[in-house]
N, C-alpha and C positions, 0 to 999 in steps of 0.2 A: 504494500499500500504505500510506504513512505517513497520508495523509487518511482511510483506512478503519480505521485502527488494526490493521493486520495486521503480523506480523514481517517484516521486509525479508530474504529469503532467496529462492534460486533457485525453489523449490517454489512460493511464492506468485506471484513474478513472472511464471510461466507462464500467470497468470490475466490479466495486464496486458501482455502482451507488443505486443498492437496497439494500445496506449494512448499516446499519441494518434496515431492514424493519419491524416495530413493528407489522404490519398486518399478516406477513408470521409465519407458523407454526415453522420453525427454521430460526429466523431471524438473527442469527449469526453463519453461517456454521463455524467450527473449532474453535469456541471459547465456553465457558461455563461461564453463569454469576456467579458472586462473589459479595461479600457484598462491598468490597473496593479493593484497590490496596496494601494492607499490605503485602501480600505473592505474589505480582507479580513482576517478574523481568523486567527489562529495555527491551523495544520492545517486551513485551510479553502480553500486555494488550491495551484494548480499551475502551473507555467510550462513551455512547450515551446520549446526552443531550436532554432530552424530546421526544427522538426519532427523532430529525430534524437535529442534527449536530453530526458527530461521529470525536473523536480525538483519539490520540495514546499516550499510557501512556509513559513518558520520564523518571520519577524518582521523587523522594521525596527529599527535603533539608533536612538538619539538623533539622530544626524547624517543619517539618512535612508537608510543603507546597507542594501539589500535581503539578507536572508540565507536561504538554502534548504538543504534536507536534499538530498544527492546521493549516488547510488552508481553508480559509474563501473565497470562490468563485474562479471563473476561474481565474480571472487576479491576485489575491493577492499571495503573496509569502508565503511559509510555515514559521511558526514562533513557537518558544518554549516560551510558557508563563503559568503562574499559572491557573490552572482550573478554579478557581473563576474569574479570569480576563477574560477568554474566554467566560464564562457564562454571565458576565457582557457586554461584547462586543456583544455578539449574540443577549442579549435582547435589547440592544440600537439598533443595525442593523435591526432587524427583528419584533420589537414591541412585543415582547414575555415577560413573566414573570418569567422565570426558576430560580429556587434556587439549590443548591446542593442535595435537595431531589428528584429533577427531573432526577438525573443522574443515569443510570445504568452502571455497570461496567462489563467487560469481560475480562477472562483469556485465552490467547491460549492455545488450546489443546495440549497435547505432542504427537508427533509421536510415534507410536508403531512400 
């Protein structure tokens, strides 16, 4: 929703509930997988944490910290947090053990 400029709310989320679906042939329509966010601009990338939680790339600080926009659950408000902090919080909430190695990065395809 963030990369498409749509309000982040439950009604709009219904359009994206399958995204990304790691079982689908094209799990990220409109995006191409990249190694990291090094050449990805603001609002042009997403990351999938273990295929279970998707965040939108917000940018990097001068020290290289990756910041993302995340919305955890229906009642939570969107937040901008370091990606590592989102992973830690997700692990704590969901009982998972994801690390940065479990993150897949995607860049929004350019419109032609």
